C-alpha positions as YAML, in Angstrom:
chain: A
units: angstrom
residues:
- id: 1
  name: UNK
  ca: [104.60, 59.14, 169.49]
- id: 2
  name: UNK
  ca: [107.54, 61.18, 168.21]
- id: 3
  name: UNK
  ca: [108.60, 58.22, 165.99]
- id: 4
  name: UNK
  ca: [105.12, 58.15, 164.44]
- id: 5
  name: UNK
  ca: [105.24, 61.92, 163.76]
- id: 6
  name: UNK
  ca: [108.72, 61.64, 162.26]
- id: 7
  name: UNK
  ca: [107.63, 58.76, 160.03]
- id: 8
  name: UNK
  ca: [104.52, 60.66, 158.92]
- id: 9
  name: UNK
  ca: [106.57, 63.75, 158.16]
- id: 10
  name: UNK
  ca: [109.00, 61.68, 156.12]
- id: 11
  name: UNK
  ca: [106.21, 60.06, 154.12]
- id: 12
  name: UNK
  ca: [104.54, 63.42, 153.57]
- id: 13
  name: UNK
  ca: [107.83, 65.00, 152.46]
- id: 14
  name: UNK
  ca: [108.50, 62.12, 150.11]
- id: 15
  name: UNK
  ca: [105.14, 62.47, 148.39]
- id: 16
  name: UNK
  ca: [105.57, 66.25, 148.16]
- id: 17
  name: UNK
  ca: [108.97, 65.75, 146.56]
- id: 18
  name: UNK
  ca: [107.54, 63.14, 144.20]
- id: 19
  name: UNK
  ca: [104.66, 65.42, 143.26]
- id: 20
  name: UNK
  ca: [106.96, 68.35, 142.58]
- id: 21
  name: UNK
  ca: [109.23, 66.16, 140.47]
- id: 22
  name: UNK
  ca: [106.32, 64.91, 138.38]
- id: 23
  name: UNK
  ca: [104.98, 68.46, 138.03]
- id: 24
  name: UNK
  ca: [108.40, 69.70, 136.97]
- id: 25
  name: UNK
  ca: [108.66, 66.93, 134.38]
- id: 26
  name: UNK
  ca: [105.20, 67.70, 133.00]
- id: 27
  name: UNK
  ca: [105.98, 71.41, 132.81]
- id: 28
  name: UNK
  ca: [109.33, 70.83, 131.09]
- id: 29
  name: UNK
  ca: [107.68, 68.44, 128.61]
- id: 30
  name: UNK
  ca: [104.97, 70.98, 127.89]
- id: 31
  name: UNK
  ca: [107.57, 73.71, 127.33]
- id: 32
  name: UNK
  ca: [109.46, 71.50, 124.90]
- id: 33
  name: UNK
  ca: [106.29, 70.70, 122.99]
- id: 34
  name: UNK
  ca: [105.33, 74.37, 123.01]
- id: 35
  name: UNK
  ca: [108.72, 75.36, 121.64]
- id: 36
  name: UNK
  ca: [108.42, 72.71, 118.96]
- id: 37
  name: UNK
  ca: [105.03, 74.11, 118.04]
- id: 38
  name: UNK
  ca: [106.46, 77.62, 117.91]
- id: 39
  name: UNK
  ca: [109.00, 76.79, 115.20]
- id: 40
  name: UNK
  ca: [108.02, 79.09, 112.37]
- id: 41
  name: UNK
  ca: [109.26, 80.52, 109.10]
- id: 42
  name: UNK
  ca: [108.42, 83.99, 107.75]
- id: 43
  name: UNK
  ca: [108.25, 84.34, 103.97]
- id: 44
  name: UNK
  ca: [107.21, 87.01, 101.49]
- id: 45
  name: UNK
  ca: [105.15, 86.52, 98.36]
- id: 46
  name: UNK
  ca: [105.23, 88.94, 95.43]
- id: 47
  name: UNK
  ca: [102.66, 89.64, 92.75]
- id: 48
  name: UNK
  ca: [103.22, 92.14, 89.93]
- id: 49
  name: UNK
  ca: [101.04, 93.08, 87.00]
- id: 50
  name: UNK
  ca: [101.23, 95.62, 84.17]
- id: 51
  name: UNK
  ca: [98.00, 97.31, 83.12]
- id: 52
  name: UNK
  ca: [96.99, 100.18, 80.87]
- id: 53
  name: UNK
  ca: [95.61, 103.33, 82.49]
- id: 54
  name: UNK
  ca: [91.90, 103.79, 81.88]
- id: 55
  name: UNK
  ca: [91.58, 107.53, 82.65]
- id: 56
  name: UNK
  ca: [93.62, 110.44, 81.31]
- id: 57
  name: UNK
  ca: [93.64, 113.99, 82.68]
- id: 58
  name: UNK
  ca: [95.07, 116.47, 80.20]
- id: 59
  name: UNK
  ca: [95.41, 120.11, 81.24]
- id: 60
  name: UNK
  ca: [96.11, 122.36, 78.24]
- id: 61
  name: UNK
  ca: [97.53, 125.57, 79.62]
- id: 62
  name: UNK
  ca: [98.16, 128.61, 77.42]
- id: 63
  name: UNK
  ca: [99.11, 132.27, 77.86]
- id: 64
  name: UNK
  ca: [98.14, 135.56, 76.24]
- id: 65
  name: UNK
  ca: [99.97, 138.88, 76.66]
- id: 66
  name: UNK
  ca: [98.84, 142.41, 75.82]
- id: 67
  name: UNK
  ca: [99.06, 145.96, 77.08]
- id: 68
  name: UNK
  ca: [95.37, 146.55, 76.45]
- id: 69
  name: UNK
  ca: [92.98, 144.74, 78.79]
- id: 70
  name: UNK
  ca: [90.06, 144.64, 76.32]
- id: 71
  name: UNK
  ca: [92.25, 143.20, 73.60]
- id: 72
  name: UNK
  ca: [93.66, 140.71, 76.09]
- id: 73
  name: UNK
  ca: [90.19, 139.31, 76.78]
- id: 74
  name: UNK
  ca: [89.45, 139.09, 73.05]
- id: 75
  name: UNK
  ca: [92.70, 137.22, 72.43]
- id: 76
  name: UNK
  ca: [91.95, 134.81, 75.27]
- id: 77
  name: UNK
  ca: [88.57, 133.95, 73.78]
- id: 78
  name: UNK
  ca: [89.97, 133.64, 70.25]
- id: 79
  name: UNK
  ca: [92.71, 131.23, 71.39]
- id: 80
  name: UNK
  ca: [90.18, 129.29, 73.46]
- id: 81
  name: UNK
  ca: [87.93, 128.80, 70.43]
- id: 82
  name: UNK
  ca: [90.89, 127.75, 68.29]
- id: 83
  name: UNK
  ca: [91.83, 125.07, 70.81]
- id: 84
  name: UNK
  ca: [88.24, 123.86, 71.22]
- id: 85
  name: UNK
  ca: [87.79, 123.59, 67.46]
- id: 86
  name: UNK
  ca: [91.04, 121.65, 67.21]
- id: 87
  name: UNK
  ca: [90.01, 119.23, 69.97]
- id: 88
  name: UNK
  ca: [86.50, 118.64, 68.62]
- id: 89
  name: UNK
  ca: [87.79, 118.13, 65.07]
- id: 90
  name: UNK
  ca: [90.04, 115.40, 66.47]
- id: 91
  name: UNK
  ca: [87.20, 113.54, 68.14]
- id: 92
  name: UNK
  ca: [87.16, 114.98, 71.66]
- id: 93
  name: UNK
  ca: [83.56, 115.28, 72.87]
- id: 94
  name: UNK
  ca: [82.46, 118.58, 74.41]
- id: 95
  name: UNK
  ca: [81.42, 116.86, 77.64]
- id: 96
  name: UNK
  ca: [85.02, 115.73, 78.13]
- id: 97
  name: UNK
  ca: [86.21, 119.35, 78.20]
- id: 98
  name: UNK
  ca: [86.19, 121.83, 81.09]
- id: 99
  name: UNK
  ca: [87.30, 125.43, 80.65]
- id: 100
  name: UNK
  ca: [88.79, 127.29, 83.61]
- id: 101
  name: UNK
  ca: [88.43, 131.02, 84.08]
- id: 102
  name: UNK
  ca: [91.50, 132.99, 82.98]
- id: 103
  name: UNK
  ca: [93.98, 134.19, 85.59]
- id: 104
  name: UNK
  ca: [95.20, 137.69, 84.74]
- id: 105
  name: UNK
  ca: [98.36, 139.30, 86.09]
- id: 106
  name: UNK
  ca: [98.89, 143.06, 85.99]
- id: 107
  name: UNK
  ca: [102.65, 143.58, 86.23]
- id: 108
  name: UNK
  ca: [102.15, 147.27, 86.99]
- id: 109
  name: UNK
  ca: [100.11, 146.41, 90.09]
- id: 110
  name: UNK
  ca: [103.14, 144.93, 91.81]
- id: 111
  name: UNK
  ca: [104.97, 147.63, 93.76]
- id: 112
  name: UNK
  ca: [108.23, 145.72, 93.48]
- id: 113
  name: UNK
  ca: [108.03, 145.25, 89.71]
- id: 114
  name: UNK
  ca: [109.92, 147.20, 87.11]
- id: 115
  name: UNK
  ca: [107.59, 150.05, 86.14]
- id: 116
  name: UNK
  ca: [109.10, 150.06, 82.65]
- id: 117
  name: UNK
  ca: [107.70, 146.65, 81.71]
- id: 118
  name: UNK
  ca: [107.15, 146.15, 77.99]
- id: 119
  name: UNK
  ca: [103.99, 144.05, 78.43]
- id: 120
  name: UNK
  ca: [101.62, 144.94, 81.23]
- id: 121
  name: UNK
  ca: [99.02, 142.11, 81.23]
- id: 122
  name: UNK
  ca: [99.56, 138.36, 81.19]
- id: 123
  name: UNK
  ca: [96.62, 135.96, 81.11]
- id: 124
  name: UNK
  ca: [96.79, 132.20, 81.74]
- id: 125
  name: UNK
  ca: [93.95, 129.81, 81.04]
- id: 126
  name: UNK
  ca: [93.68, 126.03, 81.36]
- id: 127
  name: UNK
  ca: [91.40, 123.78, 79.33]
- id: 128
  name: UNK
  ca: [91.04, 120.42, 81.09]
- id: 129
  name: UNK
  ca: [90.24, 117.17, 79.34]
- id: 130
  name: UNK
  ca: [88.95, 114.13, 81.23]
- id: 131
  name: UNK
  ca: [88.75, 111.10, 78.96]
- id: 132
  name: UNK
  ca: [88.83, 107.32, 78.87]
- id: 133
  name: UNK
  ca: [90.27, 107.24, 75.35]
- id: 134
  name: UNK
  ca: [93.96, 107.05, 76.18]
- id: 135
  name: UNK
  ca: [95.23, 106.36, 72.67]
- id: 136
  name: UNK
  ca: [93.27, 109.24, 71.14]
- id: 137
  name: UNK
  ca: [94.60, 111.73, 73.69]
- id: 138
  name: UNK
  ca: [98.17, 110.57, 73.15]
- id: 139
  name: UNK
  ca: [97.74, 111.01, 69.41]
- id: 140
  name: UNK
  ca: [96.20, 114.49, 69.70]
- id: 141
  name: UNK
  ca: [98.84, 115.61, 72.18]
- id: 142
  name: UNK
  ca: [101.45, 114.99, 69.52]
- id: 143
  name: UNK
  ca: [99.57, 117.26, 67.09]
- id: 144
  name: UNK
  ca: [99.10, 120.17, 69.45]
- id: 145
  name: UNK
  ca: [102.15, 121.96, 68.08]
- id: 146
  name: UNK
  ca: [100.06, 122.75, 64.97]
- id: 147
  name: UNK
  ca: [98.28, 125.44, 67.00]
- id: 148
  name: UNK
  ca: [101.60, 127.01, 67.95]
- id: 149
  name: UNK
  ca: [101.92, 128.01, 64.31]
- id: 150
  name: UNK
  ca: [98.85, 130.20, 64.84]
- id: 151
  name: UNK
  ca: [100.55, 132.10, 67.64]
- id: 152
  name: UNK
  ca: [99.10, 130.27, 70.64]
- id: 153
  name: UNK
  ca: [101.60, 130.15, 73.51]
- id: 154
  name: UNK
  ca: [101.34, 126.84, 75.36]
- id: 155
  name: UNK
  ca: [102.88, 126.34, 78.80]
- id: 156
  name: UNK
  ca: [104.19, 122.79, 78.91]
- id: 157
  name: UNK
  ca: [106.84, 123.00, 81.60]
- id: 158
  name: UNK
  ca: [104.59, 123.88, 84.54]
- id: 159
  name: UNK
  ca: [103.90, 121.18, 87.15]
- id: 160
  name: UNK
  ca: [100.14, 121.63, 86.64]
- id: 161
  name: UNK
  ca: [100.25, 121.23, 82.85]
- id: 162
  name: UNK
  ca: [101.45, 117.63, 82.82]
- id: 163
  name: UNK
  ca: [99.25, 114.83, 81.50]
- id: 164
  name: UNK
  ca: [98.19, 112.42, 84.23]
- id: 165
  name: UNK
  ca: [97.25, 108.80, 83.62]
- id: 166
  name: UNK
  ca: [95.15, 106.95, 86.20]
- id: 167
  name: UNK
  ca: [94.17, 103.31, 86.71]
- id: 168
  name: UNK
  ca: [90.82, 102.95, 88.48]
- id: 169
  name: UNK
  ca: [90.06, 99.21, 88.25]
- id: 170
  name: UNK
  ca: [92.28, 97.95, 91.06]
- id: 171
  name: UNK
  ca: [89.38, 96.22, 92.83]
- id: 172
  name: UNK
  ca: [88.87, 94.02, 89.76]
- id: 173
  name: UNK
  ca: [92.35, 92.48, 90.00]
- id: 174
  name: UNK
  ca: [92.93, 92.60, 93.76]
- id: 175
  name: UNK
  ca: [91.66, 89.05, 94.54]
- id: 176
  name: UNK
  ca: [93.77, 87.48, 91.79]
- id: 177
  name: UNK
  ca: [96.92, 89.32, 92.86]
- id: 178
  name: UNK
  ca: [96.43, 88.50, 96.55]
- id: 179
  name: UNK
  ca: [96.00, 84.83, 95.64]
- id: 180
  name: UNK
  ca: [99.14, 84.91, 93.51]
- id: 181
  name: UNK
  ca: [101.19, 86.58, 96.26]
- id: 182
  name: UNK
  ca: [99.94, 84.03, 98.80]
- id: 183
  name: UNK
  ca: [100.78, 81.09, 96.51]
- id: 184
  name: UNK
  ca: [104.25, 82.49, 95.89]
- id: 185
  name: UNK
  ca: [104.83, 82.83, 99.63]
- id: 186
  name: UNK
  ca: [103.70, 79.25, 100.21]
- id: 187
  name: UNK
  ca: [106.05, 77.97, 97.50]
- id: 188
  name: UNK
  ca: [108.97, 79.67, 99.22]
- id: 189
  name: UNK
  ca: [107.90, 78.27, 102.60]
- id: 190
  name: UNK
  ca: [107.59, 74.73, 101.19]
- id: 191
  name: UNK
  ca: [111.09, 74.96, 99.73]
- id: 192
  name: UNK
  ca: [112.46, 76.14, 103.09]
- id: 193
  name: UNK
  ca: [110.67, 73.34, 104.94]
- id: 194
  name: UNK
  ca: [112.03, 70.74, 102.52]
- id: 195
  name: UNK
  ca: [115.60, 72.04, 102.81]
- id: 196
  name: UNK
  ca: [115.38, 72.00, 106.61]
- id: 197
  name: UNK
  ca: [113.82, 68.49, 106.77]
- id: 198
  name: UNK
  ca: [110.64, 69.92, 108.23]
- id: 199
  name: UNK
  ca: [106.98, 69.87, 107.38]
- id: 200
  name: UNK
  ca: [105.04, 73.03, 106.64]
- id: 201
  name: UNK
  ca: [102.13, 73.64, 108.98]
- id: 202
  name: UNK
  ca: [99.30, 76.11, 109.17]
- id: 203
  name: UNK
  ca: [99.57, 79.88, 108.88]
- id: 204
  name: UNK
  ca: [100.35, 81.57, 112.17]
- id: 205
  name: UNK
  ca: [100.14, 85.15, 110.97]
- id: 206
  name: UNK
  ca: [99.67, 86.93, 107.65]
- id: 207
  name: UNK
  ca: [99.96, 90.49, 106.44]
- id: 208
  name: UNK
  ca: [98.54, 91.41, 103.06]
- id: 209
  name: UNK
  ca: [100.69, 94.46, 102.42]
- id: 210
  name: UNK
  ca: [99.75, 97.50, 100.36]
- id: 211
  name: UNK
  ca: [99.09, 97.77, 96.65]
- id: 212
  name: UNK
  ca: [101.55, 100.14, 94.99]
- id: 213
  name: UNK
  ca: [100.80, 101.63, 91.57]
- id: 214
  name: UNK
  ca: [103.63, 103.27, 89.62]
- id: 215
  name: UNK
  ca: [104.30, 104.19, 86.01]
- id: 216
  name: UNK
  ca: [106.44, 101.75, 84.09]
- id: 217
  name: UNK
  ca: [108.82, 104.58, 83.18]
- id: 218
  name: UNK
  ca: [108.70, 108.31, 82.41]
- id: 219
  name: UNK
  ca: [108.17, 107.68, 78.69]
- id: 220
  name: UNK
  ca: [105.24, 105.28, 79.09]
- id: 221
  name: UNK
  ca: [103.33, 106.70, 82.02]
- id: 222
  name: UNK
  ca: [100.07, 105.36, 80.56]
- id: 223
  name: UNK
  ca: [101.32, 101.86, 81.42]
- id: 224
  name: UNK
  ca: [101.05, 101.16, 85.14]
- id: 225
  name: UNK
  ca: [102.90, 98.62, 87.24]
- id: 226
  name: UNK
  ca: [100.90, 97.24, 90.17]
- id: 227
  name: UNK
  ca: [102.78, 95.48, 92.96]
- id: 228
  name: UNK
  ca: [101.88, 93.81, 96.25]
- id: 229
  name: UNK
  ca: [104.05, 91.94, 98.76]
- id: 230
  name: UNK
  ca: [102.35, 89.64, 101.27]
- id: 231
  name: UNK
  ca: [104.16, 88.52, 104.44]
- id: 232
  name: UNK
  ca: [103.12, 85.14, 105.88]
- id: 233
  name: UNK
  ca: [104.40, 83.23, 108.91]
- id: 234
  name: UNK
  ca: [103.98, 79.41, 108.85]
- id: 235
  name: UNK
  ca: [104.40, 76.81, 111.58]
- id: 236
  name: UNK
  ca: [107.08, 74.15, 111.04]
- id: 237
  name: UNK
  ca: [107.11, 70.63, 112.43]
- id: 238
  name: UNK
  ca: [109.38, 67.57, 112.16]
...
C-alpha cells in the first residue's frame, strides 16, 4: 500500500514538475516576444512656414502740454484732427480708427512734485488703427514724421505705442503643417530602421506639439515664422 502511494506521489510530482517547466518556457517565450514587440524608436518631425501678418494694430500716441486747462483741451482736439486728416488723406478708412479719451496729468496735484514746475498740465491721447492693409500702414508710418513739423509730439518709445502685427489664419495651414511634420518624422524613423537592420512598424504613440508663431526678426515683424515639432514613437521589428 505504501509502495503504491509512493509511486503515485512520484508520478504526481513528475507531472507537476513537467507542467511548471512547460509553463515557465511559455512565459519566457512570451516575455521575449513581448520585448521584441516593445522595440521602439522615438523621432521628431519639424514643419516651418513663413507667412505675412494679416492684421496690424497701430497705436498713435501723442502728447500736449500747457499751463491752461482750456487751451490744453483745444490743443488736444486740434492735434487729433490733424492726425485724422493725415490718416484719411492717406487712405485709412474712418471705421478703422478708434480714438481714446485723453489722459491728463496735473503735476501740481502731486504732493511730492516740484511746486515750481514750468508746465502744469500734460495730456496723452492714443489713436488706434486696426487694419488688414499691412503695406499701407507700413508706408504711412514712415510718413508720420511730417506731422512733427506741425508741432505734434509723438510718443514712440512707450511699450504701448508699438505697432503689432498679427497672423489670424493658423487654422487654414494647420493640417498641411501637421502632415509635413508627421512625414518628416517618418522619414527619420525609416532611416533609423534601415541603419539598424530593422523594419519600421506602426505608431505606438504620437504627440502633435504646439504651434509657435514668432516674428522673423525685429526689422520685419510683419513676417511671421510658424513652427511645429511633432514627436512620434514607432515600433521596430527584425
